[in-house]
N, C-alpha and C positions, 0 to 999 in steps of 0.2 A: 765527609766533613773533616777539616783539619782540627784535631783535638787541641793542638797547641794554640791555634788562633783563638779558640773559645775557652781556654783554660781558666781565664779569670772571670768568666761570665757569672758563675754562681756566687763567688764572693762579692762581686760588684752588686748583684741583685740583692743579696742578703744585707749588705751594708747600706744600700739605698733604702730598703724597707725599714731598717732600724733607724736611720737618720730621719726619715719621714715621720715615723711613729713618735720618736722621742721629741723631735723638733715641733711637730704639730701639737703634741700634748703640752709642751712648755709654752708655746705661743698662745694656745687656748687658755691655759691656766693663769698665765701672767704672774705677777707678784714675785715671791721668793723663788719659786720654781724656775721661772724664766730668767730672773737675775742671776741665779747660780749657774744655769746652763751657759748663758752668755759670758759670764765672768770666767768660767772654767775653759770655755772655748778660746777666749782671748789669751788666757795663760798658755794654752796649748800652742797657739799661733806664735806667741813671743818665744816660746821654747823652740819651735821650728825655725823661726827667723834667726835666732842667734846661732843655732847649729849650722845654718846655711852660710851666714856672713863671716863667722869666726869658728870654723871647724876645729881649730886648735885650742879653743877655749870652751869646749862643750860642758865643762864642769859648772860654768856660769848659767847654762841654759835653764836648768830646773829651778834654781833660786829666783831668777828673774821671771820665770813663768809663774811661780807661786806669788811673787810680789805683785805681778800684773793682775792676777786674779783678785788679790786683796784690794788693790788700788781701784779697780772697777767697781767692786762691791762697796767700798767706802765712798766713792764718788756718787753712787746711786743713793746712798743713805744721807750724805751731807748736801745741803742745798748751797747754791751760790758758787762763788769763785773758789772757795776752799776745796770743795769736792772736786771740781774740774781741775784744779791745780794738782791734786794728788795723782791724776792721770799721767802727769809729766815725770813723776819720780822714777818709774821703771825705765823710761826711755832715756832720761838724762843720766841715771846711774849706770845703765848699760854702756852708753856712749863714753862715759868717763873711765870705765875700767877696761874697755877694749883698747887694743893697741893697733887695730887696723879696721878699715871700713866703718869708722865711727859715724860718719854722715849718713851712710846707707842704713845702718841699724837705726839711727835716731829718726830718720824720716819715716821709715816703714813702721817702726814701733809706735810712733805718735799716731800714724794713720790707723793702725789696728786698735789702739787703746781708745781713741776718740770715736771710732766707728762702733766699738762695743758699747760705749756709753750712749751713743745715739740710739742703738737698739733699745736699751733699757728705758731711756727717756721717752722714746716714741710709745712704747707699750704702756708706760705709766701715765704719760700726759695726754696722749691722743687716743689710746684705746686699741682694741682688737681690730676694728675696721681698718684703721690706717696701717697696721702691721700687715694685714692681708693684702691691702693695696700695694705695699712695698714689695712683698714677695711675688705678687702677680706680675708687677712691672718687670722684675728681674727675670722671672721664669719666661714670660712672654718674649723678652728681649733675646734670651738664649735660644729658645725654640725657633722663633722666627729667623734669627740670624743663622742658625744651623741649616734649616731647610732651604732658605733663600740662597745661602752660599753654595749649598750642594746643587741646587737646581739651576741657578743662573751663572754662578762662578764670576768671572770677570777679574778686573784689576785687584791686586792684593792691597789690603789696608795698610799694613806695615810689615813687609815680608822679612825684614831682618830680625824682628822681634817676635812676631806671631805669623808665621808663614801660611797658616791655614785660613786666616781671616780675610774676607773680601769686602769691598765697598758695598756690594749688593747685600751681603748678610748684615753688615753694620747698619745700613740705612733701613733694612727691613725691621731690625730690632727697634729703631726709633719709631717707625710707623706702628708696630705692635704695641709699644708702650703708650703712644698717643691714644690708641683705641681703648686700652685699659683705663687711661685717665678719663676719656670721654664717657665711658660706661659708668665710672665712679661718679663723675659730675652729674650724670643723668639721674642717678639715684638720690640726688639732693644732698650728698655728704659734703660737697664743696662746690665752689664756683668753677667757672670754665678755666681758670688759671691752673687747675690741677692737671690739665692736659699738658701745658708747658712744663710744669714741674715733673710730670711723668717722663717727658723726653729728656730733661736734664738728668734725671735719675738713671734713665737708660744709658745715657752717655757716660755717666760716672761709673755705672756697672761695667761697661765695656772697658773703660780706662783702668779700673781695678784689675780686670783680667789681664790686660796688656802689661800693666806695671808688674804684676807678679810673674808673668812670663818672662819679662825682661830681667827681673832679678834672678830667676832660675837659670836663664841662659848665661848671665854674667857669672854666676857662681858655678856653672857647669854641672847642675844637678837636674834630674828628670822630674822628681817630685819633691815637695817641701818636706815630706817625711813618709813613713809607712803606717801612720796611725789608723787609717781607714782602709781595710782590706779591699783591694781592687780599685781604689780611688786615689791613693796617695795620701796627702795630708789634709789637715783642716784648712790651711791656707789655699791649697789647690781647689778645694770644693767651694769655699766661701769668699774668694777674692772679689767676685762681682757684688755680692751682698755687702761687703765692706765698703766698696766704692759707693754703692747706692746709699747706704746709711749715712756715710760721711757727708754726701751731698745734701741729704734731707736735713741733717743737723745744721749745715751751713746756711742753706736757703731759708729755713724756717726761723733761724736765729736772726736773720736780717729782715724777713717779711712778717714775722709773727706767726701765731698759730693759724692753721687753715680755717677758712670760713667762707662766707659769701663773697668776700673781696678777692680771695686768692685765685 
């Protein structure tokens, strides 16, 4: 066995166990515990984002990360447009003080901040069951995409941005997400429309992964940071979840809360 090839296996496994335990406990607990974890994770991703897009201004990364954490918590506490409006402050402020790649920072920062808010909103308004659904859709998309891509191969999805992704893996992720939605609908938690929503969320999850890959390729970095031993950064691990959460917030804001008509 090539020890160098497997050198990062133990830190990867240990980090994965910690993430599952901490994340699972927070999702199950909800409330302040969940809100704090999501807000802190958002702050960490904004810290990573600024370090990637403006490596010469790294002194701004920590203040903007802390501000983002506070903005997400404040948005969770304040109802209506005032709370949501606070989410834009770290994004707009960061774009204003940067002297390069302002648009890149602004777009990605808004995505991260609103996705973080979407997580908190879902856990509070829709409950544990829908959070589990979201996680299962993203996990099923990743697993089905990985194994289908390895098994069937075929044409690449977007070789310049994400050379490992194939159309077979991408479409398998959609099918897996639809199955999760169908099982969820069969339990009586929502109407058959949740199958369509699951596929949309799957697509958004894949889009989040591709978007973060494109950003790293453009910035010439392998990982968003080294915060998670063996895994890279928060952005690396949760880009798919960010895309999924943002899609849920968008769709349910237009369609209303899930019910029999969804």
